[in-house]
C-alpha positions in Angstrom: -14.7 3.8 -3.8 -13.4 0.4 -4.7 -16.1 -1.4 -6.7 -16.4 -5.0 -8.0 -18.5 -5.6 -11.1 -20.0 -8.9 -12.2 -20.6 -8.6 -16.0 -19.8 -11.2 -18.6 -20.3 -9.0 -21.7 -17.0 -7.2 -22.3 -18.4 -4.1 -23.9 -21.0 -3.6 -21.1 -18.2 -4.1 -18.5 -16.0 -1.5 -20.2 -18.8 1.0 -20.4 -19.6 0.7 -16.7 -16.0 0.8 -15.7 -15.6 4.0 -17.7 -18.6 5.6 -16.0 -17.2 4.7 -12.6 -13.6 5.7 -13.4 -14.8 9.1 -14.8 -16.4 9.8 -11.4 -13.4 8.9 -9.3 -14.1 5.3 -8.5 -11.9 2.2 -9.1 -13.7 -0.8 -10.6 -12.5 -4.4 -11.1 -14.7 -6.4 -13.5 -15.2 -10.2 -13.5 -16.9 -12.3 -16.2 -18.0 -15.2 -14.0 -19.6 -15.8 -10.7 -16.7 -17.9 -9.4 -14.1 -15.4 -10.3 -16.2 -12.6 -8.7 -16.8 -14.5 -5.4 -13.1 -15.4 -5.1 -12.1 -11.8 -5.5 -14.7 -10.4 -3.2 -13.8 -12.8 -0.4 -10.1 -12.2 -0.7 -9.9 -8.5 -1.5 -11.5 -5.3 -0.1 -14.3 -3.6 -1.9 -16.8 -0.9 -0.9 -19.7 -1.9 -3.1 -20.7 -4.6 -5.5 -22.6 -4.4 -8.9 -24.1 -7.7 -10.1 -25.6 -8.8 -13.4 -28.3 -11.5 -13.1 -27.6 -13.7 -16.1 -24.0 -14.9 -16.2 -22.5 -18.2 -17.6 -21.7 -20.2 -14.5 -24.4 -19.2 -12.0 -27.1 -16.6 -11.4 -26.6 -13.2 -9.9 -28.9 -14.3 -7.1 -26.5 -17.3 -6.4 -23.6 -14.9 -6.2 -25.5 -12.5 -3.9 -26.4 -15.3 -1.6 -22.8 -16.4 -1.5 -21.6 -12.9 -0.6 -24.2 -12.5 2.2 -23.4 -16.0 3.6 -19.6 -15.5 3.6 -18.9 -11.9 4.2 -19.4 -10.8 7.8 -20.2 -7.1 7.1 -23.1 -5.7 5.1 -21.4 -4.6 1.9 -23.8 -2.6 -0.4 -24.9 -4.6 -3.4 -26.6 -3.2 -6.6 -28.2 -5.3 -9.3 -27.7 -3.9 -12.9 -29.5 -6.2 -15.3 -31.9 -6.4 -18.2 -34.4 -8.3 -16.1 -36.8 -5.7 -14.9 -40.0 -7.4 -13.9 -41.5 -6.7 -10.5 -41.0 -10.4 -9.5 -37.3 -10.2 -10.3 -36.8 -7.0 -8.4 -38.6 -8.3 -5.4 -36.6 -11.5 -5.5 -33.3 -9.7 -5.6 -34.2 -7.3 -2.8 -35.4 -10.2 -0.7 -32.1 -12.0 -1.3 -30.2 -9.1 0.1 -29.7 -6.6 -2.7 -29.7 -2.9 -1.6 -30.8 -1.4 -5.0 -31.9 -2.5 -8.5 -31.3 -0.8 -11.8 -32.2 -1.8 -15.3 -29.8 -1.9 -18.3 -28.6 0.0 -20.1 -26.9 1.9 -17.3 -27.7 5.6 -17.2 -24.5 7.2 -16.0 -25.9 10.0 -13.8 -28.4 7.7 -12.1 -25.9 4.9 -11.5 -23.5 7.3 -9.8 -26.3 8.9 -7.8 -27.5 5.5 -6.5 -23.9 4.4 -5.7 -23.3 7.6 -3.7 -26.6 7.2 -1.9 -25.8 3.7 -0.9 -22.3 4.8 0.3 -23.9 7.4 2.6 -26.4 4.9 4.0 -23.8 2.2 4.6 -21.5 4.7 6.5 -23.8 6.8 8.6 -21.0 7.6 11.1 -18.9 9.4 8.5 -20.6 12.7 9.2 -20.6 12.5 13.0 -18.1 14.6 15.0 -17.9 12.2 18.0 -18.0 8.4 17.6 -18.4 5.9 20.4 -17.2 2.3 20.2 -17.5 0.6 23.5 -15.0 2.3 25.9 -13.4 4.2 22.9 -14.5 7.8 22.0 -13.2 9.2 18.8 -13.5 13.0 18.1 -13.1 13.4 14.3 -12.8 17.2 14.5 -10.3 17.4 17.3 -8.6 14.2 16.0 -8.4 12.7 19.5 -9.2 9.4 21.0 -10.0 8.4 24.6 -10.2 5.0 26.3 -12.4 4.9 29.3 -12.2 8.7 29.3 -8.4 8.8 29.3 -6.7 10.4 26.3 -4.5 8.2 24.1 -1.2 9.5 22.6 -1.3 8.8 18.9 0.5 10.1 15.8 -1.6 11.6 13.0 -1.2 8.4 11.0 -2.2 6.2 13.9 -5.3 8.3 14.4 -6.2 8.0 10.7 -5.7 4.2 10.8 -7.6 3.8 14.0 -10.6 5.8 12.7 -10.6 3.7 9.5 -10.5 0.5 11.4 -13.4 1.4 13.7 -15.5 2.7 10.8 -15.0 -0.6 9.0 -15.4 -2.9 12.0 -15.8 -6.5 11.1 -14.6 -6.0 7.6 -11.5 -7.6 6.0 -9.1 -4.8 5.1 -6.2 -5.8 2.9 -2.8 -4.3 3.4 -3.1 -2.8 -0.1 -6.4 -1.1 0.7 -5.0 0.3 3.9 -2.0 1.7 2.1 -4.4 3.4 -0.4 -7.0 4.7 2.0 -4.8 5.7 5.0 -1.4 6.4 3.5 -2.5 7.4 0.0 0.1 5.1 -1.5 0.0 2.9 -4.6 -0.7 -0.8 -4.0 2.7 -1.9 -5.1 4.4 -0.2 -2.2 6.0 -2.6 0.4 3.2 -3.5 2.9 5.6 -3.8 5.9 4.5 -0.3 6.8 1.0 -1.5 7.6 2.2 -4.4 9.7 4.4 -2.1 11.8 1.6 0.3 12.5 -0.8 -2.5 13.3 1.6 -4.0 15.9 2.0 -0.6 17.5 -1.8 0.1 17.5 -2.5 -3.1 19.4 -0.4 -1.8 22.3 -1.3 1.8 22.2 -5.1 1.3 21.9 -5.2 -1.5 24.5 -7.0 -3.8 22.1 -7.7 -6.8 24.3 -10.7 -8.7 25.8 -11.1 -6.2 28.7 -11.6 -3.3 26.2 -13.8 -5.3 23.9 -11.9 -5.2 20.6 -9.0 -6.9 18.8 -7.2 -6.5 15.5 -7.2 -9.9 14.0 -4.6 -10.9 11.4 -6.2 -12.7 8.4 -3.3 -14.9 7.2 -1.8 -13.7 3.9 -4.8 -11.3 3.4 -4.9 -8.4 5.8 -6.6 -7.3 9.1 -10.0 -7.1 10.6 -11.1 -5.2 13.7 -13.5 -7.3 15.7 -15.7 -6.9 18.8 -14.9 -9.7 21.2 -15.4 -11.3 24.5 -12.8 -12.6 26.8 -13.4 -16.2 25.8 -12.9 -15.5 22.1 -9.1 -15.5 22.3 -9.1 -19.0 23.8 -11.0 -20.3 20.8 -9.0 -18.4 18.2 -6.9 -20.8 16.0 -6.3 -18.5 13.0 -2.7 -18.8 11.8 -0.7 -15.8 12.8 1.8 -13.8 10.7 5.3 -13.9 12.1 5.2 -10.2 12.8 2.0 -10.2 14.9 
């Protein structure tokens, strides 16, 4: 998983990053709320870990900013020294999914993160997934549209499945290269743009079929459910290759 950590104490941040890295997760750490919010809104993360007391704002302020500006329910965990019942209730009411007290206990932190990941992606264990007129069979690795089979390469299938499982979420080109192609982030991202252009045609992603791949200028892509009128109102700048 790709995890963003809000922690202003360097030693604490290093400790948490080590715990996560030792368990196969990638973690970017940020010492301020502004830096954290900027990263979360422009990059792709699977889960967020927040401290409460940071120099420029509170963890609650950051959480409220995340919930107001992200259009998908990313899992959020508070990891803080504040452990009163009032604080816990306040964080959960503001949109946190879990709450842990410092110091982090490695096994518990990893177990909570994995539990949240399972709850936030309940479709991952299903064999057949339905998204409007699309049916995806994860075992047979096949996709139908209105009951008609689509002809896709293996990589097109992997990309399509990842898009639908992350519907409504900004996916950067770098994240797609990592998750779908298994490539390092510094590889040329033209590969992603080429596949996205082809998928638009092969999947019939249009108002009649209820979905579109939207290009987020200089950032990446987002699969969106839509209505016929949405395209008329869409004024988002388009990349030259779209």
